[in-house]
C-alpha positions in Angstrom: -0.9 -22.3 4.2 -3.5 -24.4 2.4 -4.2 -23.5 -1.3 -7.7 -22.2 -2.1 -9.4 -24.3 -4.8 -11.6 -22.1 -7.0 -14.1 -22.9 -9.8 -14.6 -20.6 -12.8 -18.0 -21.0 -14.5 -17.9 -20.0 -18.1 -21.5 -20.3 -19.1 -24.2 -20.8 -20.0 -24.0 -19.3 -23.5 -26.6 -16.9 -24.8 -29.0 -14.6 -23.1 -30.9 -16.5 -20.4 -34.7 -16.5 -20.8 -35.0 -15.4 -17.2 -33.1 -15.0 -14.0 -34.5 -18.3 -12.9 -32.7 -20.0 -15.8 -29.4 -18.4 -14.7 -30.0 -19.5 -11.1 -30.8 -23.1 -12.2 -27.5 -23.2 -14.1 -25.7 -21.7 -11.1 -27.1 -24.3 -8.8 -25.7 -27.1 -11.1 -22.3 -25.5 -11.3 -22.3 -25.0 -7.5 -23.0 -28.7 -6.9 -20.2 -29.7 -9.2 -17.8 -27.2 -7.7 -18.5 -28.4 -4.2 -18.1 -32.0 -5.2 -14.7 -31.1 -6.7 -13.6 -29.5 -3.4 -13.9 -25.9 -4.5 -14.4 -23.2 -1.8 -15.2 -20.4 -4.2 -17.3 -20.3 -7.4 -17.1 -17.4 -9.7 -19.4 -16.4 -12.6 -19.1 -13.9 -15.4 -20.2 -10.3 -15.9 -23.9 -9.7 -15.6 -24.4 -13.4 -15.1 -27.9 -13.3 -13.6 -29.5 -11.5 -16.6 -27.1 -11.9 -19.5 -25.0 -9.1 -20.9 -26.9 -8.0 -24.0 -29.9 -6.4 -22.3 -30.4 -3.6 -24.8 -32.6 -0.9 -23.3 -34.0 -3.2 -20.7 -31.0 -3.0 -18.3 -32.8 -0.6 -16.0 -35.9 -2.8 -15.9 -33.9 -5.9 -15.0 -31.8 -4.3 -12.3 -32.3 -5.0 -8.7 -30.8 -3.9 -5.3 -27.8 -5.6 -3.9 -30.0 -7.4 -1.4 -32.8 -8.1 -3.9 -34.3 -11.5 -4.9 -31.4 -12.5 -7.0 -29.0 -12.1 -4.0 -31.4 -14.1 -1.8 -31.5 -16.9 -4.3 -27.7 -17.0 -4.7 -27.3 -16.9 -1.0 -29.5 -20.0 -0.7 -27.3 -21.8 -3.3 -24.1 -20.8 -1.5 -25.4 -22.0 1.9 -26.7 -25.3 0.4 -23.4 -26.2 -1.1 -21.1 -24.6 1.5 -19.0 -22.4 -0.8 -18.6 -18.7 -1.5 -20.2 -17.5 -4.8 -19.4 -14.3 -6.8 -21.9 -13.3 -9.5 -22.5 -10.4 -11.9 -25.8 -8.6 -12.0 -27.3 -5.2 -12.9 -27.7 -3.3 -9.6 -30.2 -0.6 -8.9 -29.6 2.0 -6.3 -32.3 4.6 -6.4 -32.4 6.0 -9.9 -28.9 4.7 -10.7 -28.1 1.4 -12.4 -24.6 -0.1 -12.1 -22.8 -3.1 -13.7 -22.0 -4.9 -10.5 -20.5 -8.0 -9.0 -21.3 -9.4 -5.5 -19.5 -11.9 -3.4 -21.4 -14.0 -0.9 -19.8 -16.2 1.7 -20.5 -20.0 2.2 -23.2 -19.0 4.7 -24.9 -16.7 2.2 -23.8 -13.5 3.9 -22.6 -10.6 1.7 -18.9 -10.1 1.7 -18.4 -7.4 -1.0 -20.2 -5.6 -3.8 -18.3 -3.8 -6.6 -19.5 -1.4 -9.3 -17.6 -1.4 -12.6 -15.6 1.8 -12.8 -14.5 1.7 -16.5 -17.5 1.3 -18.8 -16.8 -0.1 -22.3 -18.5 1.2 -25.5 -21.8 2.9 -26.2 -24.0 0.1 -24.7 -22.4 0.2 -21.3 -22.0 4.0 -21.1 -25.7 4.4 -22.1 -27.0 1.8 -19.7 -25.0 2.1 -16.5 -23.5 4.6 -14.2 -19.7 4.1 -13.5 -18.8 3.1 -10.0 -16.5 5.4 -8.0 -14.8 3.0 -5.6 -11.5 1.7 -7.2 -10.6 -0.9 -4.6 -13.2 -3.2 -3.1 -11.9 -6.1 -1.1 -13.0 -9.0 1.2 -11.1 -11.5 3.3 -11.8 -15.2 2.7 -10.1 -18.4 3.8 -7.0 -16.4 4.7 -6.7 -14.6 1.4 -7.4 -10.9 0.6 -9.7 -10.9 -2.4 -10.3 -7.9 -4.7 -12.8 -7.3 -7.5 -12.6 -5.7 -10.9 -15.0 -6.2 -13.9 -13.8 -6.8 -17.5 -12.5 -3.6 -19.0 -11.3 -2.5 -15.6 -8.4 -5.0 -15.7 -7.1 -3.7 -19.0 -5.9 -0.6 -17.1 -2.6 -1.3 -15.3 -3.4 1.3 -12.7 -6.4 -0.5 -11.4 -4.6 -3.8 -10.9 -1.6 -2.1 -9.3 -3.9 -0.2 -6.9 -5.2 -3.6 -5.8 -1.7 -5.0 -5.4 -0.7 -2.0 -3.3 -3.8 -2.4 -1.1 -2.9 -6.0 -0.4 -5.1 -7.9 -2.8 -3.8 -11.5 -3.4 -6.5 -12.9 -5.6 -8.2 -10.5 -8.0 -11.7 -11.6 -9.2 -12.5 -10.4 -12.7 -15.9 -11.3 -14.1 -15.9 -10.5 -17.8 -17.9 -10.2 -21.0 -15.1 -10.0 -23.5 -16.0 -10.1 -27.2 -14.1 -11.3 -30.2 -11.6 -10.4 -31.6 -10.0 -9.2 -28.4 -8.6 -12.6 -27.3 -5.3 -10.8 -26.6 -6.8 -9.8 -23.2 -7.1 -13.3 -21.6 -4.2 -14.7 -23.6 -1.6 -12.0 -23.0 -2.7 -9.0 -21.0 -4.2 -10.9 -18.0 -1.1 -13.0 -17.4 1.0 -9.9 -17.8 -1.1 -8.0 -15.2 -0.7 -10.9 -12.8 3.1 -10.9 -13.2 3.7 -7.1 -13.1 1.5 -6.6 -10.0 2.3 -10.0 -8.4 -1.1 -11.4 -7.6 -3.5 -14.1 -8.9 -6.2 -13.0 -11.4 -9.3 -15.1 -11.9 -10.7 -14.0 -15.2 -14.2 -15.4 -15.9 -15.6 -14.7 -19.3 -18.9 -15.2 -21.1 -19.2 -17.5 -24.1 -21.4 -17.8 -27.2 -23.5 -15.2 -28.9 -25.8 -12.6 -27.5 -27.4 -10.2 -30.0 -24.6 -8.5 -31.8 -22.0 -9.8 -29.4 -19.9 -12.9 -29.8 -17.9 -13.7 -26.6 -14.4 -15.1 -26.6 -14.5 -17.5 -23.6 -10.9 -18.4 -22.6 -11.5 -17.9 -18.9 -8.4 -18.5 -16.9 -6.6 -18.3 -13.6 -3.3 -16.4 -14.1 -0.6 -16.7 -11.4 1.9 -14.2 -10.1 4.8 -16.1 -11.8 3.2 -15.4 -15.2 1.8 -18.8 -15.8 -1.8 -19.7 -16.5 -2.9 -22.4 -14.1 -6.2 -23.3 -15.8 -7.8 -22.3 -19.1 -11.3 -22.8 -20.6 -12.0 -23.1 -24.3 -14.5 -21.1 -26.3 -17.7 -22.9 -25.1 -19.5 -23.5 -21.8 -17.1 -24.8 -19.2 -16.4 -25.2 -15.5 -12.7 -25.2 -14.7 -10.8 -25.6 -11.4 -7.5 -24.2 -10.1 -5.7 -23.7 -6.9 -4.6 -20.3 -5.5 -1.4 -21.1 -3.5 -0.4 -18.5 -0.9 3.1 -20.1 -0.8 3.7 -19.6 -4.4 2.5 -16.0 -4.1 4.9 -15.3 -1.2 7.8 -16.9 -3.1 7.0 -15.0 -6.3 6.8 -11.7 -4.5 10.2 -12.4 -2.9 11.8 -13.1 -6.2 10.0 -10.5 -8.4 10.2 -7.3 -6.4 8.3 -4.8 -8.5 6.1 -3.7 -5.7 9.0 -3.0 -3.3 11.2 -1.4 -6.0 8.7 1.2 -7.2 9.7 4.9 -7.0 6.4 6.7 -6.6 8.1 10.1 -6.4 8.9 9.8 -10.1 5.3 9.0 -11.2 3.5 12.2 -10.3 2.7 12.8 -14.0 0.4 9.7 -13.9 -2.0 11.5 -11.5 
């Protein structure tokens, strides 16, 4: 089975002046990704608006099929690659921290709402999602979605693994000094649950937040196949179904589980 080449866009740094600026940067990243042979381009948490929205999150939010989605769909179709992007989603009176995946034809494939909110800003601005496992099939792989803090809970990643997720998309806005997450926790999660994790962080400063960068693709054998630095970057890596199959055959955590012993966890 042919590996899937993906692109992780860590940038741009700072709060964008407008959604139009974010879309302009996305179009440039999509062009470069397509030229490099990528089939999937991933951005970070709340990419369209920036993360540090203060009390304007509700004002900046839009429906999953709103103007932001329409603009991203045009970029995806123009360059012939799938795009996943973070944005504040409005659904009636509720506002969610969401991530949407669009196919190369611009069609919506999946939309996920962050289930584990981090800190006073997020809990005061967003409603937590209530769907733990959201998936989509693309180019022969089963993709799943988590957002930032979600991946720090082993239960969420294991739930994806048990549901068949092979590549876990994880847009992020991780601040310093928590570099241990991309450096240690994310590769460990990929190993212990035997899947790929594409972890795409923000970079630079936004208000009181300084983001750590260090976006990466962690493989099920515990290695990191690509790693960004601290600044704006576009990195590429291959998700190899053959490696995943071999790794799962050798490291049999999923098959060796004994769920009857774990009732205290739920």
